[in-house]
C-alpha positions as CSV (number, residue, x, y, z in Angstrom):
1,M,176.9,-5.1,-54.2
2,L,173.9,-2.9,-53.4
3,R,173.8,-1.5,-56.9
4,E,173.7,-5.0,-58.3
5,G,170.9,-6.0,-56.0
6,F,172.8,-8.4,-53.8
7,N,171.7,-9.1,-50.2
8,L,174.2,-7.8,-47.7
9,E,174.3,-9.3,-44.2
10,C,176.0,-7.5,-41.3
11,F,176.2,-7.9,-37.5
12,I,175.5,-4.4,-36.3
13,E,176.9,-5.0,-32.8
14,G,180.3,-5.8,-34.3
15,G,180.7,-8.9,-32.1
16,R,179.0,-11.3,-29.7
17,S,177.5,-9.8,-26.5
18,R,179.2,-11.1,-23.4
19,T,176.4,-9.8,-21.2
20,G,173.2,-11.1,-22.9
21,K,171.9,-7.6,-23.9
22,L,172.5,-5.8,-27.1
23,L,175.8,-3.9,-27.6
24,P,175.9,-0.4,-28.9
25,P,175.9,-0.3,-32.7
26,K,179.0,-0.2,-34.9
27,F,178.6,2.3,-37.7
28,G,181.1,1.2,-40.3
29,I,178.9,-0.9,-42.6
30,L,176.0,1.4,-42.0
31,S,178.0,4.4,-43.2
32,F,178.7,2.6,-46.6
33,M,174.9,2.0,-47.0
34,V,173.9,5.5,-46.1
35,D,176.6,7.1,-48.3
36,S,175.5,4.9,-51.2
37,V,172.0,6.2,-51.0
38,L,172.9,9.8,-50.2
39,S,175.3,9.9,-53.2
40,G,172.7,8.5,-55.6
41,R,174.9,5.5,-56.5
42,V,172.1,3.4,-55.1
43,D,168.4,4.4,-55.4
44,D,167.4,2.6,-52.2
45,A,168.2,-0.2,-49.8
46,I,165.7,-2.2,-47.8
47,V,166.7,-2.9,-44.2
48,C,165.4,-6.0,-42.4
49,P,166.5,-6.3,-38.7
50,V,166.8,-9.9,-37.5
51,S,166.8,-11.4,-34.0
52,A,168.2,-14.8,-33.1
53,Q,167.5,-16.1,-29.6
54,Y,168.8,-19.3,-28.0
55,D,167.6,-21.4,-25.1
56,K,171.2,-21.9,-24.0
57,V,174.4,-20.3,-25.2
58,I,177.3,-22.8,-24.8
59,E,179.9,-20.0,-24.7
60,V,178.4,-18.3,-21.6
61,D,181.0,-19.9,-19.3
62,S,183.9,-18.4,-21.3
63,Y,182.0,-15.1,-21.6
64,I,181.9,-14.9,-17.8
65,S,185.6,-15.6,-17.5
66,E,186.3,-12.8,-19.9
67,L,184.0,-10.4,-18.0
68,L,185.9,-11.2,-14.8
69,G,189.2,-10.2,-16.5
70,Q,190.5,-13.5,-17.9
71,P,192.1,-13.3,-21.4
72,K,189.9,-14.6,-24.2
73,K,190.7,-18.3,-25.0
74,K,191.7,-18.8,-28.6
75,E,189.0,-20.6,-30.6
76,S,189.6,-23.4,-33.2
77,L,187.3,-25.6,-35.3
78,Q,189.4,-28.6,-34.4
79,E,188.9,-28.1,-30.7
80,F,185.1,-27.6,-31.2
81,L,184.8,-30.8,-33.3
82,S,186.8,-32.8,-30.8
83,A,184.7,-31.8,-27.9
84,S,182.3,-34.7,-28.0
85,S,180.6,-33.5,-24.8
86,I,179.2,-30.6,-26.7
87,L,177.1,-33.0,-28.8
88,S,175.5,-34.5,-25.7
89,L,174.4,-31.2,-24.2
90,K,170.8,-30.2,-23.9
91,L,170.8,-26.8,-25.6
92,G,167.1,-26.3,-26.2
93,R,166.1,-24.5,-29.4
94,V,166.8,-21.4,-31.5
95,D,164.2,-18.8,-32.3
96,V,164.8,-16.5,-35.3
97,R,162.5,-13.5,-35.9
98,F,162.4,-10.9,-38.7
99,H,161.3,-7.3,-38.2
100,E,159.2,-5.7,-41.0
101,P,161.6,-4.4,-43.6
102,W,161.8,-0.6,-44.2
103,S,163.2,1.7,-46.8
104,L,166.6,3.4,-46.1
105,K,165.8,6.1,-48.6
106,G,162.5,6.8,-46.8
107,F,164.2,6.8,-43.4
108,I,166.8,9.3,-44.6
109,A,164.1,11.6,-46.0
110,Q,162.2,11.5,-42.7
111,Q,165.3,12.4,-40.7
112,Q,166.4,15.2,-43.1
113,D,162.9,16.6,-42.8
114,R,163.3,16.7,-39.0
115,Y,166.7,18.3,-39.3
116,S,165.3,21.1,-41.5
117,R,162.8,22.0,-38.7
118,V,165.3,22.4,-35.9
119,S,166.0,25.9,-34.6
120,Q,169.8,25.7,-35.0
121,P,170.8,24.5,-38.5
122,M,173.3,21.6,-38.6
123,S,176.2,21.2,-41.0
124,E,176.1,18.3,-43.5
125,Q,178.8,16.5,-41.4
126,D,176.7,16.8,-38.2
127,Q,173.6,15.7,-40.0
128,R,175.4,12.6,-41.3
129,I,176.7,11.7,-37.8
130,R,173.3,12.2,-36.3
131,L,171.7,10.1,-39.2
132,L,174.1,7.2,-38.7
133,R,173.6,7.2,-34.9
134,T,169.8,7.3,-35.2
135,M,169.8,4.6,-37.8
136,G,172.1,2.3,-35.7
137,Y,169.9,2.6,-32.6
138,K,166.7,2.2,-34.7
139,V,168.0,-1.1,-36.0
140,L,168.8,-2.2,-32.4
141,S,165.4,-1.1,-31.2
142,D,163.7,-3.0,-34.1
143,I,165.8,-6.1,-33.1
144,N,164.6,-5.8,-29.5
145,A,161.0,-5.3,-30.7
146,V,160.9,-8.8,-32.4
147,S,163.1,-10.6,-29.9
148,V,161.4,-13.3,-27.9
149,A,161.8,-14.2,-24.3
150,M,162.9,-17.8,-24.1
151,P,161.9,-20.1,-21.2
152,T,165.5,-20.0,-19.9
153,A,165.5,-16.2,-19.9
154,L,162.2,-16.1,-18.0
155,I,163.4,-18.6,-15.4
156,G,166.7,-16.8,-15.0
157,T,165.0,-13.4,-14.6
158,V,162.6,-14.8,-11.9
159,L,165.4,-16.4,-9.9
160,L,167.5,-13.2,-9.9
161,T,164.7,-10.9,-8.9
162,L,163.7,-12.8,-5.7
163,R,164.0,-11.3,-2.3
164,G,164.7,-14.6,-0.7
165,R,167.3,-17.3,-1.3
166,G,165.0,-19.6,-3.3
167,V,161.5,-20.3,-4.6
168,G,159.2,-23.2,-4.5
169,R,158.0,-24.9,-7.7
170,P,154.4,-23.6,-7.6
171,E,155.7,-20.0,-7.0
172,L,158.3,-20.3,-9.7
173,V,155.6,-21.3,-12.2
174,R,153.3,-18.5,-11.0
175,R,156.1,-15.9,-11.5
176,V,157.0,-17.2,-14.9
177,D,153.4,-16.8,-15.9
178,W,153.3,-13.3,-14.5
179,L,156.5,-12.4,-16.3
180,S,155.3,-13.8,-19.6
181,E,152.2,-11.7,-19.3
182,R,154.3,-8.6,-18.5
183,V,156.5,-9.2,-21.5
184,R,153.5,-9.3,-23.7
185,Q,152.0,-6.1,-22.2
186,Q,155.3,-4.3,-22.9
187,G,155.0,-5.2,-26.5
188,G,157.5,-8.1,-26.3
189,R,157.0,-11.7,-27.4
190,V,157.3,-14.9,-25.5
191,A,158.5,-18.1,-27.3
192,H,155.7,-20.4,-28.3
193,F,155.2,-23.2,-25.8
194,G,153.2,-25.3,-28.3
195,G,150.2,-25.4,-26.0
196,L,152.2,-27.1,-23.2
197,P,151.3,-26.1,-19.6
198,T,153.8,-23.7,-17.9
199,D,154.9,-26.3,-15.4
200,V,156.2,-28.5,-18.2
201,V,157.9,-25.5,-19.9
202,V,159.6,-24.6,-16.7
203,Q,160.8,-28.1,-16.2
204,R,162.3,-28.2,-19.6
205,G,163.9,-24.8,-19.1
206,L,165.4,-26.0,-15.8
207,E,166.9,-29.1,-17.6
208,V,168.4,-26.9,-20.3
209,L,170.0,-24.5,-17.7
210,G,171.3,-27.5,-15.7
211,P,172.4,-27.9,-12.1
212,G,175.4,-25.7,-12.7
213,L,173.2,-22.7,-12.9
214,V,170.1,-23.6,-11.0
215,G,170.1,-25.8,-7.9
216,V,167.2,-27.6,-6.1
217,V,166.7,-28.5,-2.5
218,E,164.8,-31.7,-2.3
219,G,163.2,-33.4,0.7
220,L,161.2,-30.3,1.7
221,P,157.4,-30.0,1.5
222,E,158.0,-28.6,-2.0
223,D,161.1,-28.6,-4.2
224,T,162.9,-25.2,-3.8
225,Y,165.0,-23.8,-6.6
226,Y,167.8,-21.3,-6.2
227,A,170.5,-19.6,-8.3
228,V,173.8,-21.5,-8.2
229,D,175.8,-19.2,-10.5
230,R,174.3,-15.7,-10.5
231,F,176.9,-14.3,-12.9
232,Q,176.0,-16.9,-15.6
233,L,172.2,-16.5,-15.0
234,S,172.6,-12.8,-15.4
235,F,173.3,-13.4,-19.1
236,Y,169.8,-14.9,-19.4
237,R,168.2,-12.1,-17.3
238,N,169.7,-9.5,-19.6
239,M,167.8,-11.0,-22.5
240,T,164.6,-9.5,-21.0
241,I,165.8,-6.4,-19.2
242,H,165.4,-4.1,-22.2
243,L,161.6,-4.5,-21.9
244,F,161.5,-3.2,-18.4
245,I,164.4,-0.7,-18.2
246,S,162.3,2.4,-17.9
247,E,160.2,0.8,-15.1
248,A,163.3,-0.3,-13.4
249,L,164.9,3.1,-13.4
250,V,161.7,4.7,-12.1
251,S,161.5,2.1,-9.3
252,A,165.2,2.7,-8.4
253,A,164.6,6.4,-8.2
254,M,161.6,5.8,-5.9
255,Y,163.9,3.6,-3.8
256,T,165.9,6.6,-2.6
257,K,162.8,7.4,-0.5
258,V,161.3,3.9,0.0
259,K,164.4,2.6,1.8
260,L,164.2,5.4,4.3
261,G,160.8,4.2,5.6
262,G,158.6,6.4,7.6
263,G,155.3,5.6,5.9
264,P,153.7,6.5,2.5
265,A,153.8,10.2,3.1
266,N,157.6,10.2,3.4
267,E,158.1,8.0,0.3
268,R,156.7,10.4,-2.4
269,I,159.1,11.5,-5.1
270,S,158.7,14.4,-7.5
271,Y,158.3,14.0,-11.3
272,E,161.6,16.0,-11.8
273,A,163.6,13.5,-9.6
274,L,162.3,10.6,-11.7
275,L,163.3,12.4,-14.9
276,S,166.9,12.9,-13.8
277,Q,167.2,9.3,-12.9
278,L,166.3,8.2,-16.4
279,F,169.7,9.5,-17.7
280,R,171.3,6.5,-16.0
281,G,172.1,3.2,-17.8
282,E,173.6,1.8,-20.9
283,F,170.5,0.4,-22.6
284,I,168.7,0.6,-25.9
285,F,165.7,2.9,-25.1
286,P,162.6,3.4,-27.2
287,T,163.2,6.1,-29.7
288,E,160.2,8.3,-28.8
289,G,162.4,10.5,-26.5
290,L,163.0,10.8,-22.8
291,E,159.8,12.6,-21.7
292,A,157.5,10.5,-23.8
293,N,159.2,7.3,-22.4
294,L,158.7,8.6,-18.9
295,E,155.0,9.4,-19.4
296,K,154.4,6.0,-20.9
297,T,156.3,4.3,-18.1
298,L,154.4,6.1,-15.3
299,H,151.1,5.4,-17.1
300,G,151.9,1.7,-17.3
301,L,153.0,1.4,-13.7
302,E,149.9,3.2,-12.6
303,G,147.7,1.0,-14.7
304,D,149.3,-2.1,-13.1
305,D,148.6,-0.6,-9.7
306,V,152.3,-0.5,-8.8
307,I,152.4,3.2,-8.2
308,K,150.0,6.1,-7.4
309,I,150.4,9.4,-9.2
310,T,149.2,12.6,-7.4
311,R,148.8,15.8,-9.2
312,E,148.9,18.9,-6.9
313,D,149.3,22.6,-7.3
314,D,153.0,22.4,-6.4
315,G,153.8,19.5,-8.8
316,I,153.3,15.9,-9.8
317,F,154.3,13.2,-7.2
318,V,154.7,9.5,-7.4
319,E,154.5,6.9,-4.6
320,M,153.9,3.2,-4.2
321,S,150.2,2.2,-4.4
322,D,148.4,0.8,-1.4
323,S,147.7,-2.4,-3.4
324,E,151.4,-2.9,-4.1
325,R,152.2,-2.5,-0.3
326,R,149.6,-5.2,0.5
327,R,151.2,-7.5,-2.1
328,G,154.5,-7.2,-0.2
329,R,156.1,-5.0,-3.0
330,E,156.7,-8.1,-5.1
331,N,156.2,-6.3,-8.4
332,Y,158.0,-3.2,-7.4
333,D,160.9,-5.3,-6.0
334,F,161.1,-7.1,-9.3
335,Y,161.9,-3.9,-11.2
336,C,164.4,-2.9,-8.5
337,F,166.2,-6.2,-8.6
338,L,166.6,-5.9,-12.4
339,I,168.5,-2.7,-12.2
340,W,170.4,-2.9,-8.9
341,P,173.4,-4.8,-10.3
342,F,173.9,-2.1,-13.0
343,I,173.5,0.7,-10.4
344,E,176.2,-1.0,-8.4
345,T,178.5,-1.1,-11.4
346,A,177.9,2.6,-12.0
347,W,178.7,3.4,-8.4
348,L,181.9,1.2,-8.6
349,G,182.9,3.1,-11.7
350,A,182.4,6.5,-10.1
351,V,184.3,5.5,-6.9
352,S,187.1,4.0,-9.0
353,L,187.7,7.4,-10.7
354,M,189.0,8.6,-7.3
355,M,192.0,6.4,-8.0
356,L,193.0,9.1,-10.5
357,T,193.7,11.6,-7.7
358,P,197.5,12.2,-7.8
359,P,199.3,11.6,-4.5
360,T,200.8,14.7,-3.0
361,E,204.3,13.5,-3.7
362,A,203.6,12.5,-7.3
363,E,205.2,14.4,-10.2
364,K,203.0,16.8,-12.1
365,G,201.4,15.9,-15.4
366,I,201.4,12.1,-15.0
367,W,198.7,10.3,-17.0
368,L,197.6,6.7,-16.3
369,N,197.2,3.8,-18.6
370,V,193.4,3.4,-19.3
371,K,193.5,-0.4,-19.4
372,R,195.4,-0.6,-16.2
373,V,192.9,1.8,-14.5
374,Q,190.0,-0.3,-15.7
375,D,191.7,-3.6,-14.6
376,Q,192.3,-2.1,-11.2
377,A,188.7,-0.9,-11.0
378,Q,187.6,-4.4,-11.5
379,I,190.0,-5.7,-8.8
380,L,188.7,-3.0,-6.5
381,G,185.2,-4.2,-7.2
382,K,186.1,-7.8,-6.4
383,T,187.6,-6.7,-3.1
384,L,184.6,-4.6,-2.2
385,Y,182.3,-7.5,-3.0
386,H,184.1,-10.0,-0.8
387,Q,184.3,-7.4,2.0
388,G,180.5,-6.8,1.8
389,D,180.5,-3.4,0.2
390,L,179.1,-4.6,-3.1
391,E,175.9,-6.7,-3.1
392,Y,176.2,-8.3,-6.5
393,F,179.2,-10.1,-8.0
394,E,177.8,-9.6,-11.5
395,S,178.4,-5.9,-10.9
396,V,182.2,-6.6,-11.2
397,N,181.7,-6.7,-14.9
398,K,184.6,-5.7,-17.3
399,E,182.3,-4.8,-20.2
400,T,179.9,-2.7,-18.2
401,L,182.8,-0.9,-16.4
402,K,184.4,-0.2,-19.8
403,N,181.1,1.3,-21.0
404,G,180.9,3.4,-17.9
405,F,184.4,4.9,-18.5
406,E,183.3,5.8,-22.0
407,Q,180.3,7.6,-20.6
408,F,182.5,9.4,-18.1
409,Q,184.6,10.6,-20.9
410,E,181.6,11.9,-22.9
411,E,180.4,13.7,-19.7
412,G,183.8,15.4,-19.4
413,I,184.6,13.8,-16.1
414,I,187.8,12.2,-17.4
415,I,190.1,13.1,-20.3
416,V,191.4,10.3,-22.5
417,T,194.3,10.7,-25.0
418,K,194.9,8.2,-27.8
419,S,198.0,8.0,-30.0
420,K,197.9,7.3,-33.7
421,D,200.5,4.7,-32.9
422,T,198.5,1.7,-31.8
423,R,201.6,0.4,-29.8
424,I,201.2,3.4,-27.4
425,P,198.4,2.7,-24.9
426,A,195.6,5.2,-24.3
427,T,196.1,7.3,-21.1
428,V,193.6,9.0,-18.8
429,R,193.4,11.7,-16.1
430,L,190.6,13.4,-14.2
431,A,189.3,16.7,-15.5
432,D,190.4,19.5,-13.2
433,S,186.9,20.4,-12.1
434,W,186.3,16.9,-10.9
435,M,189.6,16.4,-9.1
436,P,189.1,15.5,-5.3
437,R,191.3,17.3,-2.8
438,R,193.6,15.5,-0.4
439,D,193.7,16.3,3.3
440,A,196.7,18.5,4.1
441,E,197.6,16.6,7.2
442,T,197.0,13.0,6.4
443,G,197.4,13.1,2.6
444,R,194.2,11.0,2.2
445,I,191.5,11.6,-0.4
446,A,188.7,13.7,1.1
447,A,185.2,12.2,0.9
448,E,183.8,15.5,-0.5
449,G,183.6,17.4,-3.7
450,V,181.9,17.0,-7.1
451,L,183.1,13.5,-7.8
452,W,182.2,12.2,-4.3
453,E,178.8,13.8,-4.6
454,F,178.3,12.1,-8.0
455,A,179.2,8.7,-6.5
456,E,176.9,9.4,-3.5
457,A,174.0,10.4,-5.8
458,I,174.3,7.0,-7.6
459,S,174.6,5.2,-4.2
460,Q,171.2,6.6,-3.1
461,S,169.5,4.1,-5.4
462,R,171.7,1.1,-4.4
463,R,170.1,-1.8,-2.5
464,E,170.6,-1.5,1.2
465,G,170.2,-4.8,3.1
466,K,171.5,-6.7,6.1
467,N,175.0,-7.2,4.5
468,R,175.6,-3.5,3.7
469,R,175.0,-0.3,5.5
470,D,176.3,3.1,4.4
471,G,178.2,5.0,7.1
472,T,181.5,6.6,8.1
473,T,183.2,3.2,8.7
474,V,182.3,2.1,5.1
475,T,183.4,5.4,3.7
476,N,186.7,5.2,5.4
477,R,187.3,1.6,4.3
478,V,186.4,2.2,0.7
479,M,188.4,5.5,0.4
480,S,191.4,3.8,2.0
481,L,191.2,1.0,-0.7
482,V,190.8,3.5,-3.5
483,D,193.8,5.5,-2.3
484,R,195.9,2.4,-2.1
485,F,195.0,1.3,-5.6
486,G,195.6,4.8,-6.9
487,R,199.0,5.2,-5.4
488,S,200.1,1.9,-6.9
489,L,198.9,3.1,-10.4
490,F,200.7,6.4,-10.1
491,Q,203.9,4.7,-9.0
492,E,203.6,2.3,-11.9
493,A,203.0,5.2,-14.3
494,A,206.0,7.1,-12.9
495,T,208.3,4.1,-13.3
496,A,207.1,3.6,-16.9
497,T,207.6,7.3,-17.7
498,S,211.1,7.1,-16.3
499,A,211.9,4.0,-18.4
500,Q,210.6,5.7,-21.5
501,T,212.6,8.8,-20.8
502,H,215.8,6.6,-20.3
503,E,215.0,4.8,-23.6
504,I,214.6,8.0,-25.5
505,D,217.8,9.4,-24.0
506,E,219.7,6.2,-25.1
507,R,218.2,6.5,-28.6
508,T,219.1,10.1,-28.8
509,G,222.7,9.4,-27.5
510,S,223.1,6.6,-30.0
511,A,221.9,8.9,-32.8
512,K,224.4,11.6,-31.8
513,K,227.3,9.1,-31.6
514,G,226.3,7.8,-35.1
515,R,226.3,11.3,-36.5
516,A,229.7,12.0,-34.9
517,R,231.2,8.8,-36.4
518,R,229.9,9.8,-39.9
519,E,231.3,13.3,-39.6
520,K,234.8,11.9,-38.6
521,S,234.6,9.5,-41.6
522,K,233.8,12.4,-43.9
523,A,236.7,14.4,-42.4
524,R,239.2,11.6,-43.0
525,L,238.0,11.3,-46.6
């Protein structure tokens, strides 16, 4: 098709995002394109990334059900056409944007030039893998670059980054204006309002979102709006988070000091600490590299008078600016509120890995079903949320937890085995170096060791408020739940292993009996 000059359309994410933000790229179709150019069968291909944004996505309700662990509902055209209520919904508008096209041949040449200048030469296979990965994330970065922030996304983002329960109409309009300007400063785009005042745009956005997502308290000196369904609104917030992810991670790193209080002198954090925090997350970052992104981020926050950077003989230090303190930290808090739900998911994922600690009485060498572990991690999260140990219900997110487990595997924290037989489920266990120990007397998992320290390091950036305080009581309760879930998983795995062994023995016995019967028949003949 490429050789004949036909246009080729592909959806690089491989499916619809259930969370509102871009999914990691799928490399299948890209590999065909790259191989066609590398082999010379096609002289060149022009790549044009496209972004499609919606005021309201009608499937969000079903997406949330899936993220909470419910099975996906089967779709049918007949059911869609028969749903007359769909036709009466206020769905707003669709905004489609095209990135400037670029040459695949030129991109490959640029990357190959970079590979030729690295100190350690790479094999052709390694170069191809690196090339595909870089191309995939470049396409996603280009899509993000031309995506627009729709009014519903702006409203949802403001409502989910408030410190209080709700916001008055004038303040909501002011914060939407502020956020629109911040989007533009970050190189993003805001949907055209057609010259309408922001107040009118906000009203239309509220009508599109509807009372199921945004509620209003009337009869007060001013109408006050609040988030009715945070989980669904998080879908719209995630449409803007990619623009501020670096600022959010820097702010979360600073929060490890800010939440301790004690005045500005005690809230300084070193440049190195910020750098380490930027490894967190599952987002599409700009392609300039980690240090360049950090420098740009710090410069932007300093220019906005959110932080103050001090350069001294013993290092570079970052702290909140005096102006931001006088403003009541509203801009700094905005960035923290953006990232806190994802930090909570990362903490939940790390804590749930302790379920993989074998009970003292368990048989050696038992591996656990990956899907069952992830399902139990989500149920653990729901339990912790309702008991007050998780702040955000949207953190109990199946998709983000799954991504976290994949990252844990890449980091070598867990070992996953997959069979070529798709009927055999993937299994998982903790790497030996990450295995917690159990108390010799009580048999409980000890709150110590590399894995516990890893979870605690993530926890340092979690929001701490009136509904949650870290301490011994919380630690004991969380660890007790983790141990209970883990024991159940190991018992389930042992039962399944025993059943499989019995089935194999039966098949082996049947096979032996069959051979014996055949041999007797031959003897009689």
